[in-house]
C-alpha positions in Angstrom: 109.5 -79.9 140.2 106.1 -81.5 139.9 105.8 -84.0 137.1 103.4 -82.7 134.4 102.8 -85.9 132.5 101.2 -89.3 133.3 103.7 -91.8 131.9 107.0 -91.5 130.0 107.7 -93.5 126.8 111.3 -93.4 125.5 111.9 -94.3 121.9 115.6 -95.4 121.6 117.9 -95.1 118.6 118.5 -98.4 116.8 122.1 -99.4 116.6 121.7 -102.3 114.2 123.2 -101.5 110.8 120.7 -100.7 108.0 117.8 -100.5 110.5 115.5 -97.7 109.5 112.2 -98.9 111.0 110.5 -97.4 114.0 108.0 -99.1 116.3 105.9 -96.0 116.6 105.3 -93.2 114.1 105.2 -89.4 114.8 101.4 -89.5 114.4 101.0 -92.2 117.0 103.3 -90.2 119.4 101.0 -87.3 118.9 98.1 -89.4 120.0 99.9 -90.5 123.2 100.9 -86.9 124.0 97.3 -85.7 123.7 96.4 -88.4 126.3 98.7 -86.7 128.7 101.8 -88.8 128.3 105.4 -87.7 127.5 107.3 -89.2 124.6 111.1 -88.8 124.4 112.7 -89.7 121.1 116.4 -90.3 120.7 117.8 -88.5 117.7 118.5 -90.8 114.8 119.8 -90.0 111.3 119.0 -93.4 110.0 115.3 -93.6 111.1 112.7 -93.5 108.4 110.9 -90.7 110.2 113.0 -87.6 110.9 113.7 -85.9 114.2 111.8 -82.9 112.9 108.6 -85.0 112.3 108.7 -86.3 115.9 109.4 -82.8 117.2 106.4 -81.4 115.4 104.3 -84.1 117.0 105.3 -82.8 120.4 108.1 -85.2 121.3 111.2 -84.2 123.2 114.3 -85.0 121.0 117.1 -86.4 123.1 120.6 -87.7 122.5 121.1 -91.2 121.0 121.7 -93.8 123.7 120.5 -91.6 126.5 117.9 -94.1 127.5 120.6 -95.5 129.8 120.2 -92.5 132.1 116.4 -92.0 131.5 114.2 -91.9 134.6 113.6 -95.4 135.9 109.9 -95.1 135.5 110.3 -94.7 131.7 109.2 -97.4 129.3 112.1 -97.9 126.8 110.7 -98.8 123.4 112.8 -100.2 120.5 112.9 -102.9 117.9 116.1 -104.8 117.6 118.7 -105.9 120.2 120.2 -103.6 122.8 123.9 -102.7 122.4 126.1 -105.6 123.5 127.1 -104.3 126.9 127.1 -105.9 130.4 125.7 -103.1 132.6 122.5 -104.0 134.6 119.2 -103.0 133.0 116.9 -101.2 135.4 114.1 -100.0 133.0 111.1 -101.6 131.5 112.1 -102.5 128.0 109.8 -103.2 125.0 111.5 -104.7 122.0 112.3 -107.9 120.1 114.8 -109.5 122.4 115.1 -113.0 120.9 115.9 -114.4 124.3 113.0 -116.8 125.0 114.0 -119.7 122.8 117.4 -120.6 124.1 119.2 -118.3 121.7 122.9 -117.6 122.1 123.4 -114.9 124.7 119.9 -115.2 126.1 120.9 -116.0 129.7 123.4 -113.2 129.9 120.7 -110.7 128.7 118.1 -111.9 131.2 120.6 -111.8 134.0 121.2 -108.1 133.2 117.5 -107.5 133.8 117.5 -109.5 137.0 120.5 -107.7 138.4 119.2 -104.3 137.5 115.6 -104.9 138.5 114.3 -104.2 135.0 111.6 -106.0 133.1 111.3 -107.2 129.5 108.1 -107.0 127.5 109.2 -108.9 124.4 107.1 -107.8 121.4 107.2 -111.3 119.9 105.2 -112.5 123.0 102.5 -109.9 123.0 99.7 -112.4 122.3 96.0 -112.6 122.8 94.1 -115.2 124.8 94.5 -117.7 121.9 98.3 -117.1 121.9 98.1 -115.3 118.6 100.5 -112.4 118.2 98.9 -109.0 118.2 101.8 -107.0 116.6 104.3 -108.2 114.0 106.3 -107.3 110.9 105.6 -110.7 109.5 103.7 -109.7 106.3 106.6 -107.4 105.1 109.2 -110.0 106.2 107.6 -112.6 103.9 107.0 -110.0 101.2 110.6 -108.8 101.0 112.1 -112.3 101.7 110.3 -113.7 98.6 111.3 -110.7 96.6 115.0 -111.2 97.4 114.7 -114.9 96.5 113.3 -114.0 93.1 115.9 -111.4 92.5 118.7 -113.8 93.4 117.1 -116.5 91.2 116.9 -114.1 88.3 120.6 -113.1 88.7 121.6 -116.7 88.6 119.4 -117.3 85.5 121.1 -114.3 83.8 124.6 -115.5 84.8 125.1 -112.3 86.8 127.2 -112.2 89.9 124.9 -112.6 92.9 127.3 -110.6 95.1 126.5 -107.5 93.0 123.1 -107.4 94.7 124.8 -106.0 97.7 124.6 -103.8 99.6 120.8 -103.8 99.9 119.2 -100.5 100.3 115.6 -99.7 101.4 113.0 -99.3 98.7 110.9 -96.2 98.6 107.7 -98.3 98.5 106.4 -101.8 97.8 105.6 -100.6 94.3 109.2 -99.6 93.8 110.3 -103.0 94.9 107.8 -104.8 92.6 109.0 -102.7 89.6 112.7 -103.4 90.2 112.4 -107.1 91.0 109.9 -107.6 88.1 112.4 -106.0 85.7 115.0 -108.7 86.5 112.4 -111.4 86.1 111.4 -110.0 82.7 115.1 -110.1 81.6 115.4 -113.7 82.8 112.6 -114.6 80.5 111.4 -117.5 82.7 109.5 -118.1 85.9 110.7 -120.2 88.8 108.9 -123.0 90.6 108.3 -121.6 94.2 107.4 -123.3 97.4 106.3 -121.4 100.5 106.4 -123.2 103.8 104.1 -121.9 106.5 101.9 -120.1 103.9 99.0 -119.5 106.2 100.9 -117.3 108.7 101.6 -113.6 108.4 105.0 -114.0 106.7 103.6 -116.7 104.4 100.7 -114.5 103.3 103.2 -111.7 102.6 105.3 -114.0 100.5 102.2 -115.1 98.6 101.1 -111.5 98.1 104.5 -110.7 96.5 104.4 -113.7 94.2 100.8 -112.8 93.1 101.8 -109.2 92.3 104.7 -110.5 90.1 102.6 -113.1 88.4 104.6 -116.0 89.9 102.9 -119.2 90.6 103.7 -120.9 93.9 102.8 -123.8 96.0 102.0 -123.3 99.7 102.4 -125.9 102.4 101.0 -125.7 105.9 101.8 -128.1 108.8 100.0 -131.0 107.2 101.6 -130.7 103.8 105.0 -130.2 105.3 104.6 -133.4 107.4 103.3 -135.4 104.5 106.2 -134.3 102.3 108.9 -134.6 104.9 111.4 -136.3 102.5 113.9 -133.6 101.7 113.8 -134.6 98.0 110.4 -133.0 97.8 111.9 -129.6 98.8 114.8 -130.0 96.5 112.5 -130.3 93.5 111.6 -126.6 93.5 113.6 -123.6 92.2 113.0 -121.4 95.3 112.1 -122.3 98.9 110.7 -119.6 101.1 110.6 -120.7 104.7 108.2 -118.8 106.9 107.4 -121.5 109.5 107.4 -120.5 113.2 108.6 -123.4 115.3 108.6 -123.4 119.1 109.4 -127.1 119.7 111.7 -129.7 118.5 110.9 -131.0 115.0 112.6 -132.9 112.2 114.9 -130.7 110.1 113.4 -129.7 106.7 116.9 -129.9 105.2 120.3 -131.0 106.4 123.9 -130.2 105.3 124.1 -133.7 103.8 120.9 -133.6 101.8 121.6 -130.2 100.1 124.7 -131.8 98.6 122.5 -134.1 96.6 121.5 -133.5 93.0 118.7 -130.9 93.1 116.7 -128.3 91.2 116.6 -126.0 94.3 118.9 -123.0 93.8 117.6 -120.3 96.3 116.5 -120.6 99.9 115.0 -117.6 101.7 114.8 -118.4 105.4 112.4 -115.7 106.5 112.0 -117.3 109.9 115.8 -117.0 110.3 116.7 -118.5 113.7 120.1 -120.2 113.2 121.1 -120.1 116.8 117.8 -121.3 118.2 117.4 -124.9 119.4 114.4 -125.5 117.1 115.9 -124.3 113.8 114.3 -126.5 111.0 117.1 -125.5 108.6 120.4 -126.4 110.3 122.3 -125.7 107.1 123.9 -122.5 108.1 125.3 -120.9 111.3 124.9 -117.2 110.9 122.4 -114.8 109.5 123.2 -113.0 106.3 123.2 -109.2 106.2 122.2 -106.3 104.0 125.9 -106.0 103.1 126.1 -109.7 102.2 122.5 -110.8 101.7 123.2 -114.1 100.0 125.7 -116.8 100.6 126.5 -120.0 98.7 125.9 -123.0 101.0 126.2 -125.8 98.4 126.7 -126.3 94.7 124.3 -124.0 92.9 122.5 -123.2 96.1 122.2 -119.7 97.6 120.8 -118.8 101.0 119.2 -115.6 102.2 118.7 -115.3 105.9 118.3 -111.7 107.0 116.8 -111.2 110.4 115.3 -107.7 109.7 113.9 -108.0 106.2 111.1 -105.5 106.7 113.8 -102.8 106.9 113.8 -102.9 103.1 110.4 -101.3 103.3 110.8 -99.2 106.4 108.0 -96.7 105.9 105.2 -99.2 105.1 106.3 -101.7 107.7 106.7 -99.1 110.4 103.3 -97.5 109.7 101.5 -100.9 109.8 103.3 -102.0 113.0 102.7 -98.7 114.8 99.0 -98.8 113.9 98.7 -102.3 115.5 100.9 -101.4 118.5 99.3 -98.0 119.4 96.1 -99.3 121.2 98.2 -101.6 123.3 100.6 -98.8 124.2 97.6 -96.8 125.3 96.5 -99.5 127.6 100.1 -100.0 129.0 100.5 -96.3 129.7 97.1 -96.2 131.4 98.4 -99.1 133.6 95.7 -101.4 132.2 97.6 -104.6 131.7 95.7 -107.2 133.7 94.8 -110.2 131.5 96.2 -108.4 128.5 99.0 -109.1 125.9 101.4 -107.1 128.1 100.8 -109.3 131.1 101.3 -112.4 129.0 104.6 -111.1 127.7 105.8 -110.1 131.2 104.8 -113.6 132.5 106.9 -115.2 129.8 109.8 -113.1 130.9 109.4 -114.3 134.5 109.1 -117.9 133.3 112.3 -117.6 131.3 114.2 -116.1 134.3 113.0 -119.0 136.5 113.8 -121.5 133.8 117.4 -120.2 133.7 117.5 -120.2 137.5 118.9 -116.7 137.5 119.4 -115.4 141.0 120.6 -112.0 142.3 121.7 -112.3 146.0 121.8 -108.6 146.4 118.6 -107.0 145.0 115.2 -108.2 146.2 113.7 -107.9 142.7 111.0 -109.7 140.8 108.6 -109.6 143.7 104.9 -109.5 143.0 104.5 -106.5 140.8 102.7 -105.2 137.7 100.4 -108.2 137.7 103.3 -110.6 137.2 103.7 -113.8 139.1 105.6 -113.4 142.3 108.8 -115.2 141.8 111.2 -115.4 144.8 114.7 -115.5 143.3 116.5 -115.9 146.6 
């Protein structure tokens, strides 16, 4: 049977608990379909947009997890990590893989792509010519990360059990979040001293926006201020620390396990950047991310830590809509096979570089040859 569409985009079901976001909305799917492409959407009860909404947009609704047997020419689109399996990956995947900074499990994941002949377009590495990311959830990560920090601080101030915050559930809107967190701050009858690291980036700006909407004064540090105030005692003098710094090279730790044992005012840390297994983690004071079921953990006397790696899930509709709007024009280019000197080519190049860095070789399949404008790496 003759194929009646140009390209196939396959939206997979997210398996991460409490993940309701979607990288592409039904409206964006409708746009792609009008351009002659086919969009398959895996059924998902947890996604913020219903199967019916995608169906009404013209998408084909398929079984969860069926991307594994999708046509090999399909682009598999998702957000968070793939299921922890070991079968070879033979599709072109688009998602946040968290595999290009030496994270735990990175080599095993990349090897699956090499063996299967697949390719990875990591959304974190879709960048313009100036290496600036073109799509991100950063604003909402900072926004919700700061909100949680303020809520935990208020609970502590009111002598409430911080564990009672769990489990976290998505808010219907940012206004709903503001109202609920603001209510606890009003009961606390006081306002904290807040420090935002990396305040000029997307996440930092989101954290500042949240504080402004709640009438919370804050201090923002960029690279220069952070370097000038590198003594941990400077960080310990605030009530709340919101870390939104993106680090891609070795740097001095902002705080260490020893320094947080000192006498301090600091009572809540929200690590929005949240990369505990990465080699450049500036907050080596914890080993594992916290979760929606256990959002805050005590890491020292009178010090709580929040380190959730999918914070924007707390505002799934707004964060998904914003992300989809930014991603759509790039998806159009990708499906039109126009990726030369684009963010897609840069992301794919980074994938090839990581594979070469790990020296991953497959003696069976002649893959990774010159293709899709990527560098021709001979892995044999």
